[in-house]
LUMMAR-884547 format. One record per residue (C-alpha): residue in three letters; y, z, x. Coordinates in steps of 0.2 Angstrom, whole numbers, plus 5000, padded with zeros to 4 digits. Example, Ala and Ser with C-alpha at 12.3 -4.5 7.8 and 13.67 -1.06 7.14 Angstrom:
2
Ala497850395062/Ser499550365068/
***
This chain:
80
Unk500049995000/Unk501749965006/Unk503450014999/Unk505049925002/Unk506450044997/Unk508350025000/Unk509950034991/Unk510549894978/Unk511049734987/Unk510149775003/Unk508949615001/Unk507349694995/Unk507049564981/Unk507549424993/Unk506349485006/Unk504949494994/Unk505449314987/Unk505349255006/Unk503649325009/Unk503049254992/Unk503649084996/Unk504849094981/Unk506349064990/Unk506648965007/Unk507649045021/Unk509148965026/Unk509049025044/Unk507649085054/Unk505849065053/Unk504649155040/Unk502849165046/Unk501549235035/Unk499749245042/Unk500349125056/Unk500948995045/Unk502748945047/Unk503348935028/Unk504948855032/Unk504048695038/Unk502948675023/Unk503348545009/Unk503448594991/Unk501648554988/Unk501148635003/Unk502148794996/Unk501348784981/Unk499548784988/Unk500048925000/Unk500749024985/Unk499049004976/Unk498249104989/Unk498149294984/Unk499149394996/Unk500749454988/Unk501049554972/Unk502649544963/Unk503549684952/Unk504449554942/Unk504449614924/Unk504049434917/Unk502449444925/Unk501849614924/Unk502449664907/Unk500849564901/Unk499649644912/Unk498849814908/Unk499049954922/Unk497149944925/Unk497249754928/Unk498849774940/Unk497749884951/Unk496049784950/Unk496949604954/Unk497549664971/Unk496649564985/Unk496349734994/Unk495249794979/Unk493849674981/Unk492249734989/Unk491349645003/
***
C-alpha cells in the first residue's frame, strides 16, 4: 500500500494521472516498469494502460464498485 499525501494543489492528482498514463508530461520523462511512457503512441498508451498496475481513487470509477471488489481487484491481491 502506498499513500500519496499533500496539501491541495501540490500535484497529487497530476502525479497519479502521469503514472496511470492519463496525462502526458510536458517536460521530463515518465518511466514505468522500465518503459518511457512519454515516447508511446496513443495506441501504445492504451495497451499500456490496460495492464493492471495502478488503482485510481476517482469517484467516477470507484462509486460503482463495492468495497470488497475494490480490495480484490488489486494486482497484489492475486495468489501465485
